[in-house]
Each structure stands twice: as C-alpha cells, then as structure tokens.
C-alpha positions, 0 to 999 in steps of 0.5 A, spaced: 775 782 772 771 784 778 769 791 780 774 797 782 775 797 791 774 804 792 781 805 795 783 802 788 779 807 785 782 813 789 789 811 788 787 812 780 784 819 781 790 821 785 795 819 780 792 823 775 794 829 779 801 826 782 802 822 775 805 817 780 801 810 781 803 805 786 799 798 786 804 794 790 802 788 794 795 789 793 794 782 789 793 783 782 793 778 777 791 783 772 792 791 771 786 794 771 784 796 764 783 803 767 791 805 767 792 805 760 787 811 760 793 814 765 797 817 759 800 822 764 803 817 769 811 817 769 811 812 774 807 806 775 809 800 781 806 794 780 811 789 784 809 784 789 803 782 785 801 775 781 801 778 775 802 774 769 802 778 764 802 785 762 797 788 756 799 791 750 795 798 752 801 798 757 804 802 751 799 808 751 803 810 758 807 814 754 811 818 758 812 813 763 819 814 766 819 808 771 815 801 772 817 797 777 814 790 776 819 785 780 816 779 784 810 778 780 809 771 775 810 775 768 812 770 763 812 774 757 812 782 755 808 785 749 811 788 744 808 795 746 813 796 751 818 798 745 814 804 745 815 807 752 821 811 750 822 815 756 823 809 760 830 810 764 828 805 769 824 798 768 825 793 774 822 786 772 827 782 777 824 776 780 819 773 774 819 768 770 821 771 763 825 767 758 826 771 752 825 779 751 822 782 745 827 785 740 822 792 741 826 793 748 832 794 744 829 801 742 829 803 749 835 807 749 834 810 756 835 804 760 
C-alpha cells in the first residue's frame, strides 16, 4: 500500500477527536490499515471509492454506529462485521454483493 498523503493523515488524526471519518470519493482501492486503530470512531464513510473488500480488522471498530460503503465494488464482507453490535446504519447499496455473512444476523440494532 502506498504511503498516506498528508491530507489523509490529517483526516485520520482529526477523526480521533470527532469520532467521524469521511473518506468518500478518494479513489481508495483498500482501506488504510491505520483505520483499524481508530477504536473511538462512531461514523465511517467510505462511499464512492473502488473498494473490493473489507479487512477483518473492521471488527476492531466496536464503537461504530454508522458505516457508509455505497458505490464501491465490494463483493464479500468479513465475518468480523458481525461484531459491530452498535451499528444502527449500514449502507451497502451499489456494490457487487451476492451473499451476506450469517454473522450479520447478530447486528440487532440495524
């Protein structure tokens, strides 16, 4: 993965205090690994990128209440997504999903 741009590093740093991270329309093909360390995030917007999948590390973001992944190319989801029990909003529209992991059934707040 290429080094993070200065602007992206600043967004990641700001999200530590705001709890929100907006990385929509950044041309991302993969989620920066640094995101998995932002355990205080409550809202994550990765819409309108070119993501093909999500890392299982997404499950470390246990405080997330909202994830926007619309308009990507995601074809599968990690089982770890089921551990995000505080999720109340998950937008997966306009992706290439054909099946959802059974663990999604554990997201009772959706």
